[in-house]
N, C-alpha and C positions, 0 to 999 in steps of 0.2 A: 250352328254347325253349317258349313257350307254345303249346298246340295250335292256336289260331286262326292265329297267325303260320305254324306249320308247314303248316297246311291250305292257306294262301294261297300259300306258296313252292312246295309240291309241285304244286298246280294250275296254277300259272304255268309250272313246268318242263315238265309234261305238255303244256300247250297249246303251248309253244315247240317241243317235239319233234314234236308232230303237225303244226304248221304247216311245220316244215322238211321233214318227210316229204311233205307234200302239195305243197310248192313243188318238191321234188326230182323227184317223180313227174310233176308238170306240165312241168317242164323237159325231162325225158327224152322225154316224148311229143311235145314241139314241136321235138325235135332239137337243143336247146341243147347238150348234151353229146355229140353225135355222132348219126350217122344210124342206127347199129347199134341202139341202144335204141328209136329212133322207128319202124323197120319190123320189129322183132322181135315174135313171137307170145308171148303170155304163158305158154302151156304149154312151149314150147320155149325155156327160159331157162337161162343158164349157172349161176344160183344153185340151180336145182333139181337140176342135175347134179352141182354141187359137194356139196350136201347128201347126194344118194343115194350118191355114191362115198365119203364119209366118215362114214357113219351109225353105224359101229361105236363111234367115240369121241364124235361130235357130239351124239347124242341123250342120253347121260348127262350130258354137260356142260350141254346145254340143260335138262335136268330139274333139275339142281343150281342152275342160274340161276333157274329158275321157282320153286324151293323158297325160295330166298334172297329173291325179290320177295314171295312169299307172306308170309313172316316179316316183312318190312318193312311190307307192307300191313296186317298184323294189328297190328303195333306202332303204326302210324299210327292206325288204327281205335280201338284201346284208349285212345291218347292224347286222341283226339277225345271219346270217351265218358266217360272216367273222370278227365280232368285237371281240377283245380280250381285257382282262384287265391285260394281262400278262406284267410284266415289261421286259424291254430291259436290255442291259448290264448295270452294276452297277459301277458308279465311286467310286474309293477309294481314299479318301483324307487323306493325311498324312500332318499334320502341319510342317512347316518348310521345307519341301521338295519340290523341283521343279519338274515338269513333270507331266505325266498324267498316271494313272493306272486305268484299268478297269477289272472288273471280270464279266465273262460271267454268266448270270443268271442260265443257265443250269448246268454249272459246280458246283455252289453251291447247288442247288436243287438236283442234282444227288448225291453229297456227303452227304447231309442230309439224303436222303432216303436210301442210302446204309448203313449209319451207323446205322440207326434205325432198318433196317432189320437184323442186327447182334445181336440185344438185344434178350434175352430170352423171349419167349412168343409173339414175333412179327412175323405174318405170311408174311405181305407185307407193304410196305410204299410207299407213293408218297409225292412229295413237288413241290410247284411252287411259283414263286414270282408275286404278283400282284401290281398294281399301277405303278407310274413313276419310273425312275431310281433313283431320288433324294429322294424319300419318299416311298421305297418299303414296302411291307407286305408280310410276309412268311405264306403260308398256307400249312399245313402238315396233311396228312390223313394216319392213321395207322390202318391196320387190325390185330386185335390180334387173337390168337389162343383161342379156347373155355376155355381151362385150364389156361389161363394166369391170373396172379394177376394184375387186372386193376390199382389199386393204385400204385403198385410198377413199372409197366411198365411206367405209365404216368410220375412218379417222375423221372424215369431213363431217359426218353426222354427230360424232362425239364431241368434236371441238366447235360445232356450229349449233345446230338446233337444240341438242341436249343441254348445253352450257346456257343457251338463252331460256330454256324452260326452267332450269334451276334458278336462273337470275330473276325470271318473273315471279316466281314463288318465293323469292328471298330464302331458298333452302339449298345451300351448295352440297348438302349430302342426301339430296332427293334419290331415293333408289329407282334405278331405271333398268328395264329389261329390254334389250334390242334383238330383234329377231330379223334376220336377213335371209331372203330367198331369191333365187335366180329364175327368171322366166326364159322360156325358150324363144319367145317372139320378141323382137325389138322393133317397136313401132317408131315411126319418124316424128321427131319432136323438135321444136324450136327452143333453145334454151338461152 
């Protein structure tokens, strides 16, 4: 499961748990579950007496449960910090040829970004490959100058760099996400 999805699911479960606890406490204070909980004091509660009378085994079990929660929280944190959806090296398959050829993902993405940056009206570009090496997806982000013709630049990127990327991978149906943004500052560039 991807880290973003895990994060959303865990936060949703925590929110539902906290909502249930809040609703339960509110219902008890209003007497919905009986008048015993409504008029009892917080200090003289049966839960406190239960914990006090079973402390010999209850605290070690609680400590073990807390240790498990700490390990799960650390795993979740590591998944958020170090997970990546980036693709590794890409195998290039040539029908009828023996041997193995791989293309470094960084070489392809750097070439795509550098080509797009040479286009008129483009301020900067970034590219990355996501997914696995057998079914990659190219994600391209280009920042355009404020005076750039958005339609012309998009068409130039689609008919130039993206076609070249598909050709390099020998994959005419390579899925590509193209994100365009416009910058407010237009630096002086020689093209």
